[in-house]
C-alpha positions, 0 to 999 in steps of 0.5 A, spaced: 510 376 669 513 382 673 518 386 669 522 387 675 523 380 676 529 379 672 530 372 673 523 370 670 526 371 663 532 368 659 536 362 660 535 358 666 542 355 665 545 362 664 541 364 671 544 358 675 551 360 672 550 367 673 548 367 680 552 361 682 559 363 679 559 370 684 557 366 690 562 361 689 567 366 690 563 369 695 562 363 699 569 361 698 572 367 701 568 366 707 570 359 708 577 361 707 576 364 713 575 358 717 581 355 714 586 361 715 583 361 723 585 353 723 592 354 720 594 360 725 590 357 731 594 350 730 600 354 730 598 355 738 598 348 739 594 342 739 590 344 745 587 350 741 586 346 735 582 341 739 578 347 742 576 350 735 573 343 733 569 343 739 567 351 737 566 349 730 560 346 730 556 351 734 559 357 731 556 354 724 549 352 728 549 360 730 551 362 722 546 357 720 540 360 724 543 367 721 542 364 714 535 362 715 533 369 717 537 371 710 533 365 706 527 368 709 528 375 707 531 373 700 524 368 699 519 374 701 523 379 697 524 374 691 516 372 690 514 379 692 518 382 685 516 376 681 508 378 683 510 385 680 509 388 687 515 393 688 512 397 694 511 390 698 518 388 696 521 394 699 517 394 705 519 387 707 527 388 705 527 394 710 523 390 715 528 384 714 534 388 716 531 390 722 528 383 724 535 380 723 539 385 727 534 384 733 535 376 732 542 377 733 541 381 739 537 375 742 541 370 740 548 373 742 545 374 749 542 367 750 549 364 747 553 368 752 549 365 758 549 358 756 556 357 754 559 353 759 553 348 760 553 348 752 560 345 752 560 341 758 554 338 755 559 336 749 564 333 753 569 339 753 575 337 758 576 342 763 583 344 760 579 346 754 574 350 757 578 357 758 580 356 751 573 355 748 570 361 753 576 366 750 573 365 743 566 364 744 565 370 749 567 375 744 563 372 739 557 371 742 557 379 743 558 380 736 552 376 734 548 382 732 553 385 727 553 377 724 546 377 723 545 384 720 550 382 715 546 376 713 540 380 713 542 385 708 545 379 704 538 376 704 536 383 701 541 383 695 540 376 694 532 376 693 533 381 688 538 377 684 544 381 686 549 375 687 555 379 684 553 384 690 553 379 695 560 376 693 563 383 694 560 383 701 563 376 703 570 378 700 570 384 704 569 380 710 574 375 708 579 380 706 579 383 713 580 376 716 586 375 712 589 381 714 587 381 721 587 374 723 595 373 724 595 380 727 590 378 732 592 371 733 599 370 733 601 377 733 605 381 728 609 388 728 611 387 735 604 386 737 603 379 741 596 377 739 590 375 743 591 368 742 585 364 740 580 370 742 583 373 736 580 369 731 573 372 734 575 379 734 578 378 727 571 376 725 567 381 728 571 387 725 570 383 719 563 383 720 562 390 721 566 392 715 562 388 711 555 391 713 558 398 710 560 394 704 553 391 704 549 398 705 553 402 699 551 396 694 544 396 696 544 404 695 545 402 688 540 396 687 533 396 686 530 396 693 534 401 697 534 401 705 530 406 708 528 405 715 522 410 714 519 405 710 517 400 716 512 405 718 507 403 713 509 396 713 504 391 717 509 389 722 505 383 724 504 380 716 511 381 715 514 378 721 509 372 719 512 372 712 519 372 714 518 367 720 514 362 715 520 361 711 526 363 716 524 359 722 524 353 719 530 354 714 534 356 720 532 350 724 533 346 718 540 349 717 542 349 724 540 341 725 546 339 721 551 342 725 547 340 731 548 333 729 556 334 728 556 337 735 553 331 738 558 327 734 563 331 736 561 329 743 561 322 742 568 322 738 571 326 745 571 318 748 576 317 742 581 322 745 583 329 743 587 327 737 580 324 734 577 330 735 582 335 732 583 331 726 575 331 725 575 338 726 581 340 722 578 335 716 571 338 717 574 345 715 577 343 709 570 339 707 567 346 708 571 349 703 571 343 698 563 344 698 563 351 696 560 351 690 554 346 692 553 351 698 553 357 693 548 353 688 544 352 694 543 360 696 543 362 688 537 357 686 532 360 692 532 367 687 531 363 681 525 358 683 522 364 688 522 369 682 519 364 677 514 361 682 511 368 684 511 369 676 506 363 676 512 359 671 513 353 675 516 350 669 522 354 669 523 352 677 523 345 675 528 346 670 532 350 675 532 344 680 533 339 674 540 343 672 542 344 679 541 336 681 545 334 675 551 339 677 551 336 685 552 329 682 557 331 678 561 335 682 560 331 688 563 325 685 569 329 682 571 332 689 570 326 692 575 322 688 580 328 689 580 329 696 580 321 697 587 321 694 590 327 697 587 327 704 594 326 707 597 332 703 592 337 705 593 334 713 600 337 713 597 344 713 594 344 719 598 339 724 605 335 724 601 331 729 602 324 726 595 321 730 591 328 728 594 327 721 591 319 721 584 321 723 584 327 718 586 322 713 581 317 716 575 322 716 576 324 709 577 317 706 569 315 709 566 322 709 567 324 702 563 319 698 557 323 701 558 330 698 553 329 692 548 327 697 549 333 701 549 337 695 542 334 693 540 336 700 541 343 701 539 345 694 533 342 695 532 345 701 533 352 698 528 351 693 523 349 698 524 355 702 523 359 696 516 356 695 514 357 702 515 350 703 520 351 709 517 346 713 518 340 709 525 342 708 526 342 716 522 335 716 527 332 712 533 335 715 531 333 722 530 326 719 536 325 716 540 328 723 535 324 728 533 318 725 539 316 721 546 320 723 546 320 730 543 313 731 548 310 726 554 313 730 551 312 737 550 304 736 556 303 731 561 307 736 563 301 741 564 297 735 567 301 730 570 307 734 571 314 730 569 310 723 562 310 726 562 317 727 565 318 720 560 313 717 554 316 720 556 322 716 556 319 710 550 315 710 546 321 713 548 325 706 546 319 702 540 317 704 538 325 706 540 327 699 536 322 696 530 324 700 530 331 699 531 331 691 525 327 691 520 331 696 522 337 692 521 335 685 514 333 687 513 339 690 515 343 684 511 338 680 505 340 683 505 348 681 504 354 685 496 354 685 496 346 687 501 347 692 498 353 696 503 358 694 503 365 696 497 368 692 499 375 688 496 380 692 497 388 691 494 389 698 500 384 702 504 388 706 
């Protein structure tokens, strides 16, 4: 057992709480940005709110690709520390940061070039396209900053520094809280940039968060010294990160891609349905913050114990995490089912949008527990280098359940079919993911073909 892997010792429940609690604060801070964006953009008008509903799944999909890169960096660092190979962990931490930045450059250029075809494919109207373009063009060019920030968070997470990652997230959120009202609607005599102001605020926030991350990493076990990349086997390090990051990125992106298709299907029901769906989705993202935080924290715990050949502790972490998903998911569902109309008033006064907001929450909330099981199980699978399984089950959930359900029942059920599709996909996907993760963790690292300990790996 490595003395450098602090999550291989002590109480599993204590580690889950200690790693997840700070992340709840950090993830809540990030999700609050979406709510604040929606609030101030909603002040601009219903068309702007509808435009954001088209934008939201795409930005979440892009962010999910970044999360995949972060998970890949997290995974290789956590397992290297669990095996006691601090030098390899440091090399991969530094390479991971550069890898994240380069990925952001490529994604940004591709997204910028495909903006109009992408949103036309989503059935965005000609009236909404200029608003969508005003936001998405600066956002696309700012993607390298977003990806670098996520890569640095992966460096911190792999070391079990959940508290420090929350500081980075809070820094980003606070910058947005301050900048959103100024850059979107205007303040202090400044007119604001409208919907584009939300993108500018996010990019500036990412930049400030990078500075905070670099400061915190300088005080951590694995500092950022780009010179160490010279001794790094670029090919092996790229393969190690991509073996997790590639499937994890697409696994995370599949759900928002599915939501993008559902949004396109929903467009036939009118702008009010799209606006209500998008605004309620922002609230839903905030409500599932503890589940998202848990899915992020479990990777370091499972990964370090897997690398240290302590599979019993990895299984225990998954068992406790699953129990939390079930209890929290049901409690949150009841709360939002009862208060959906009250929350809707914060986003809009349009009665049609409010009605769709309430309708969506009344149906979708009952799948929160399943969604929690899905993302937590995926986090565990990514940590043990079985990201391909996580990708397969995520793809099956969207392409074999969610989209066929929404497509086939939309003519008869209207918008309700879209909302029901998400519910059914979460329930079935969560159950399947939990089953697969448990079987993999029960097999153990040796039987499962996990990464073997080696002091020569780079």
